[in-house]
N, C-alpha and C positions, 0 to 999 in steps of 0.2 A: 544336883536336879536333877529334874526329872525332865523328859523333852515337851517341849510343846505339844499341846494336841493338834491331829489335822484336822484343816477344815476346808469343806466344800468347794470351789469357787463358786462367782455366780452366776446363772445361765443368761441374763436379762441381755447385757455384754455381748456375750458370742450370738445370741439368737439375733442380735442387732447386726454385728457385722455378716450373718449371713444372710440376711434379709438385704443386706446394703450390697450385696456380693449378688443378690439374685435379681435384685431392681434394675442391678448395671449391665448382666449379662441380658434381660428384657430389653432393656432399654435399646441396647447393642441391635437387637433382636428387629426391634420396631424401626428403629430409624434406618436399616438395612432394608425393608420393608417396604417404608415410603419413599426410597431413594430409586428400589428396583420397578415400583409399580407409580410413581409419578415423576421422579425427575431424571431416572435413564429408562424410562418405557420406553421411548422410542428407539434407542442402541438396543435393546434386548428383542423386541417386537421384530427388527432385521436380521437379528439372530437369528428369528426364531421361523421365519422368511424361508432361511435355509432347509429347514424341515418341513416343508411343507406338502401339499399333495400338488403332482404334475398329470398331465394327462400326455398321454402318448397316443400316434396312428397307428393302427395295426394294418401295412398294407394288405389288399386282398391281391391272392395269386390271379395275373392275367391268362384268360382263357388261352389257348393253344388255336394254330389256325391248320389245318390241313386240306390236301387235294382228297378227290372222290375217293380213291383209294385207302385212307389216314395216314398217308404218306406226311411226315409235318412238311410245314414251311414255314409258320413262324412258333417258335417257342421261349418260353420264361425262365431261367436259370437264375439260382441265388445269390444273390446279391446286399449291398449292405448301402444305408446312407450314411454319411459320415455327420454326426452331430455336436453341435458345445453348449454346455452353460456359462455362456457369456460372463454370470457371476461368481466364477470360480478363477477369473482371470484377473482379479484386480489386485489392489496393493493388500485388503484385510486379506487377501484367502492365501496370494503366494508369499508377502512381503519384501515385493518389488515392484519396481514401478513400469517394466515392460515384459511384462506376462504375455500379453496379445503377441506383443514382437516377436521374442522368443520362439513362441510357440508356431506361429507360422513360418519362422523360415525352416522349420525340423518339417510343417507339413507340406509347406508349398513343393518342394519337390516330387513329394509321396503322391500327392492328389493332380499334378501339373498345371497348379492355378499361379496366379499373381499372387506375391506373398503378399501385398497392400490390402487386395480385397480381401485376403483371409485375417487379417488384422481389423479391418472393417466389421467383421462381422461378429469377431470375440469381443469389440468394443462393448458393454452393454449401452443401452439407448436410455433405459431406466431402469431401476431395482426389483420392478417385477421382470426385465426383460431374461427369459431362463433356458429361453431354444433357442438357436441359429443351425440352422443346415450350410454343412461345408460344402458336401459333395453328395451327388445323388448316384444310387445306382452302382458302387464300386464294387469291384471283385473281391470277393473272400482273399484274395493276396495281396492286395490294397491294405483291408483292414489288418490282416496278419502284423502286415509291416507294422503299419502305427499300435496294434497292440504289445507286441514286441520291445518295439521303443517306449514306450510305457511303461513295460513290466522295467528296463534298466534303467528308467528314470527313479521311478520309486526306491530299488534295490539304491540305487544310489544316493538317495535323499534319506533312506536309512541306516547307511553306512555314516554319513556324512554331517547330518543332522541339521546342516545349512543350506545345501540345494535343495531349492524346492521344485516337485516336479510340473512342469508348466504343459506338459498334455494331460493332467489329472480332469481338467473337465470336456475331455474330448471322448464320446460314446459312437457307439452303431447301434441304426436300426435296423432289423433285418426288411430286407427288399427285395426286387429281384429287378434283372435287366433283361431286355428283349432279342434275342438271337436270331439269326432269318439263316438254318442251314446249309440253305441250299444259293447263299450268297446275292449274286443281284436275277436271279431266276423269277419270274413273276414280281417282281419288287412294285412295279406299276402299277401291278392288282391289290399287293399284299399295302404298301403303304410303307408308314413309319409309325413306331412312337417316340413325342418329342418329351424335353427336360421334364413335364412337370408329370409323363409316365401317362400323356393321353395319346389317341391317337392321332396322327398329325398329317393323313393321305391313306387314301384309298381305303380298303375293307377295315385297316386298323380305327379310321374313322370313323365309317360308315356306321360302324355296331362297336364304336367304342363302348357303349353302356352295356351289351351283352356282355362284349369279353373284360370289361374292367373288375365287374363285381362290384360286392360294398366293403369301404375300407371298416375295420373295425377297431375299437378302441380301450385302452388299459391304465387305469387308472391308479396310483400310489405314490404313497408320504416316501421320500427321498433325505439324505441328510451329506454333503459333500459329492451330491454327484449319486449317491449309492443309496438302492432302494431299502428301507426300514423293515426287513420282515413280519416282526411283531406288530407293525402298524395297520396291517391289510391292504386288500390290494382289491379293483373291480375290476372286469375285463367282457367286454364284448365283442367276440370274436368274428373275424371278418372272413365274409362270403367269397367263395373263388368263381372269376369269372367262368361264362360256359366256352365249352370248346365250340368252334364256327369251323366246320366240313364245306368248303368249296366244288363247285361243280366240273372244275377244271382236272387234267390226268396231268401229271408232271411230267412223263415223259411226252407227251405231246405238245405239252408247253414246254419245252428244251427244245425240240423238234424245230417248233417255229421259231422261235428264238435263237438260235444257231443261224438259221436259212436266212433273216430276215436281217441280223447283224452283220451275215457277211457279204449279202448283195448291197447295206447301203455303206457300208465300205468300201465293195468293189468301186460301186456307182460313184461316191465319191457324196452321196447324196446328204441332205440335211439331216431328213429323220425319217420312218418307217416304221408300218404297224402290218398286223398279221393277225388274226381273227379265227379260232376254229370252234364252229358249231352245231352242235348234235339239230339237225333237222326236225323230227318229230319233235323232244321236248324243249328245244328255244334255251338248252343249257350249253354253256360256253367253257367247250371244252380246251382251249387256251385263247389268250392274250396278251401277244407279245409286241415290245417297243423296242425300236435302236434309235438313239442311243439310252442305256438305261440308266442304272444307280444302285450301286450298293448298300442297301439298307443299316449294313454293318457297321455302316462307315459313310456317315453323311458327309462327314468335312473333307470327302474329295468328293464328293457330287454334284454335279452340276445343276446348276441350279433351273433351269429351263429342259432338264430331265428327269426334274425331279415330280413328275404325274403320270397320267395315265393318258396319252396322247391319242391314244385309239377310240376313246371318248369323250375328249376333250378339246382335240383340235376339229373343226371347220373349214372345209375345203370345197370345191366343185370337183363331182367327182367325173365329169366325160364320159364317155360311151359306155361305161357298167352301166349308167341311169339308164340306158334305152331299153333295157327290160322291161322296164315300169312301162315307156311310151308300147311297147308292142304288146304287152297284157293289156295296156287301156284298149289300144285300135281291134285287138281280137274280144274282147270283151262286150265292144260296145259293136260286134258284128260289121264294123268298118271295113274290114278285110279278112281274109285268112292268109294260114302259109306261104300257098301259091297263088296269092294274089301277086299279078306284073305290075313291077314297080316303074317306069323310064327314069334313069339317072342322067340327068344332062352332065356336062361339065362344070357347068357354074347354075344359080338360083339365084333372083333378084327375089328379093321379100324385105316388105318395109322400106330402111335406109342402109342394105347393105346386099351385098352380092357374096352367097356363100357357096363355099367349094370344100370336099371333102380332102383327109389327110394326104391323097395320093393325086397327083394330079392323073385326068384321065379323060376316053373319049365318053360319048356315051353307054352308058349300062344297059342290058335290058334283064334287070335283075326281079327275081321275086322276093314277096317279103322275107323269107326265108334269107334271101342273098343279101338282104338291105343287110340285115344285124350280124351274118357272117362277116360281111364284106364291111362292116363297120361303117356302111354312109348317112353321114349327117344329113346330106342335099334328100334321100330316099327317106330317112325319120320325119325329116319337116314336110314332105308330100303326103307319108303315112297318118302321122297326127293331124295332117291339116284336115283329114277326113272326119273328125270326132264331132264336128259339130258343120251347121249350114255355114256358119259364118267365122269367121279366126276367133272373134271375142267367145264367142259358143264353143267351139272346141279349147278356148283355153282354161273355160271354166270348168271341162269335163277331166282334162287331162291335171290338172290342181287338185281336184277330187280323190283322183286315183294316188296321186301323190301322198296326199293326206293320208289314206287311207294304210299307203305302205310302209305309214310311220314316218314321215320328212317333216319336217320343221314342229316336231314335236318331242318330248322326253320317247326315249325308250322304254319304260318300265323298269329299268335297271334299276333306277336309284343309288348312281354311282357318284360320289362326291366331285361336283363339277363338271358334272356331263353337259356336253351341248347338246341342245337341240335341233341346230343348225340354222339356217336362213332359208325360207319360201315365202315369199311375199306374194298377197291375197292375187287372184288373177287382173283384178281393174287396176292394180298397179305395177304391172307389168309393161317395163317399156318395150318400144317397136323392136328394138332388137331381141328380148328376151322372150317375146314369143312366139320364135324362131329358134334359140341360143337352147332354151330351158329342155324340150323336148331330147337334145342330143344331151347335156349333164353339163351347160355352162348357163351362169344368170343362178345357180341356187346355191347352195353351200347344206354339207350333211357329213355322218362323221362315220367313223370305220363302221361304228357298231350298227350305224343304222345301215348303212351299204351290203355289210354279211346280212341284216334280218331280211332286210327285200329280198335276196335268193336264197333264204331259209324259207320263206312263203309262196315261192313259188315253190322249191324242192317239196315241202308240206302239202301239195297238193291247192292252193293256193289259200290256205289257211297262216292267218299269222299268227305266232306264241311271243307274245314278250321273251328277250331273251331274259335269262336269271345266271347269278354264279354264284348263288349261296343253296346249298342242298337243304340246309339245317342246322342246329346248334346241341349240341351236349351238354346238360346243366353237371351243376357237381354233383347230384344223385343220381349222374349215368344214363335220365332218361333221354332220348332222342327227339327233339322235334323236328319236324320236316319243316321246311319254309313254304311261304302259302302258295299255292297255284301257281302259277302265270295265267294273264291276262290272254284272252283267243278273240278272233276276230275273222271274220272270210273278206278276203282283198277282192278276189274272182274266184272263178267257178273252177271246179278240179277240171277241167277240159281246156277252158282254157291255159289255165296250170303245164298240163299234159304238151300241150301243143309250143309253148313257150318253151318248157325245156327240151325239146326234140329242135326245136330251134338252135339254139344254147348248145347241140352235139355237133351242128354243123359248123359251128364257129371253131371250133376242134378239130373235128373231125376233117372237113371237107379241103381240100388242099389250099383254095382260094380262101378257106378262112384264117382271121388273123391268131387265132388261137391255137396253132398248129405245138410251140414248147411247152403246152400245157398237157399234154398225151400220154394215159398211160396205160401200158401196156397190158390186155386183157381184162381192162375196165371200160365201160360208157363215162363218158365226163362230158359233162354240160356246163359252159362257163363263158367269160364273155372278159374281153378285154377294156382295158380305155385310157385314154391320152390328152389331159386337158390342162388348159391354160392354167397357171395357177400363181393366184395372188398374192405379192408376196409382202408379208405381215408387217415389217418393215417401213418399207413404202406404201404399200395399199395400192401399187398398180402391179400390173401383168409381170410377172419375170420365172423362168423355167418351167416346167409342166409338173403336173400331179400324174403320176405312172400306175396303174393297176390293172388288176387282173382278180375275177370272181367268177365260181362256180362251186357245183356240187357233183357227188357223186355214191355210188352209180345213178348214171343219169335217167335210166327207168327205177329204181326201186330207191330213191335220195334215201343216204344215212346221215353226211358228212357237209358242210358249206364249209369253204374255206375262203377268205377274201385276204388280200396282199395290196398296201398302197404302197409307193416310196415317194416320196417330195425334193423335188430338185434335185435329180440326178444331173451332177456333172461330166461324168466320165464315161465313155462309150455311149451307147445306146438310151434313149431315155425313153422308147414305146413302152406301153405299158405289157405288150404281148411276149417282150425281148427280154425284161428283166423281172418281172413280177411272175411273168408263164412260168419258168423256171421254179420259183418259189413256190408257186401254189402247187406246182408238182412234186417236188420236196417235200413239201409237209402233208399234201394228201396222201401219198403214198404211205408214208410213216403212218399217219392215223389210220387206214383203214387194214393197215396190219395190225398194230395195237389191238383196235378193236375188234378184230377180225372179223372184215366185213369182207365176201366172199363175192368175185366176179360173178352177176346175173346169167352170163351167158347167151341172154337175149342179143341180136340183134338191132344194128339200130336203122333207125328210121331213114336214113339217110335222103331229108326231102333236096330235092333242086337249090339251086344257087340263083341258076339264071335261065333264059330263054331264048330259044330263036326267034325271032319276029317276023 
């Protein structure tokens, strides 16, 4: 029999099967889509958060600080801020519960921090907490240690497949650290930079805005703590800070700091300061304090030394202030340097009996001799001639003290600077009327005292002291500092006469400043030994010893002022312990600035007379 004929299958059932299969597939896609967009939307949104845009600050390079010759005093070196993404230390990321603890155990010894403190930073406070700063301004060596450890953990995780890399969420942002190449040299002037990268004292604080520059920002997408190259990024570059050029000379600063440190140590004193100033421009060539501190390591610094006592301490100056009294007497034509002054052993004024530092019979002195021998009694008698009454004389003297800068800011603008204490003449007590002329009963700073002598040296014109010569921006352009204010205090004639009188203090054998002599140079100066108010008790205890002067006396170029607080070993007289410091610093400054002797003969004004 022949085989049955072949019949084609009916397509309808097959089409139904294919259609059903496609329907089931599409249904699965729809169900999954609904699950993703509705049911599990929050979970997937959280995962997407891991790949969102983040913003990091680009720290601006802090400007440097140099001396007047361009020698670096403060610089910034490459460093890193160690940061972390707290969301990368949770159980979902590391599959362990103690990720922060394990990471902190590895980081603590490298960063030198407490382990618990690091753990607290690594635990996210909320799901949006993506940035934590673990340590700032770490050296490249520190970051290399962490980076090498991360690499080792990554390698181990790759080979093991189970061990998590607990440091995967630790990163580094380029930063900088402040370095002071000369250690404690000029630390009181420079100040320091605090943990936030801001100036914490001195010029670093005063000019923080100029030094800091302007931070930039970078915005980029990241996933798992790494940048997504294809997502793009935007960056606002940082603007570097300006460099600051100071007026000080590093070598003169070193000489001043070395001299005062040795004398403070030798005298077992509380502290001391030396200021060197250009008499014509008012620029500060040196400002040294002892004790000081090293801004490179503030952990070892004494809190009381972390400042600039030369502008922040207010104290009674003693006899160095007599130069203002003499200038007032001469300017008011109340006397001349040759006027005779009979100085008794004791002088009764107001409610007190005044005497000089040394017990003596009646002295027959010229006004020049009153200054040379530093007679308190003679000074009281001389300033009493400033008015027809004591009250009037007080007002005249007060006006000159104010013009010399006492009781008001110097114009330096230094952080924490004191303006001193000078009461209005109507408020002077009975004793102050007679003690203020010889330097007790009012207070000033070392900077103010130096400025007084620079005023006399500058022909009677006071120039506000300056510490900054100018700034140099990122474009290399130098911007000079504003010109200092100037004011005439006394006439050039009066200033010259006072300068000649100050020479007698040093040159005449009866003068109190013979230890300040400098061979070949004419030196003008004045000693001071004042009762000192103890800051702790508010009572008089110990002495303030000082010496102030300028050279060459007939063509002044440099002023040097030295003060030592509460010397407890050896002499405490200003001429004995500050005179040698003055000489040492002045000699060095004259040689450094190549100031030659004038070769002119001194005036040699008489100190006393025969009655």
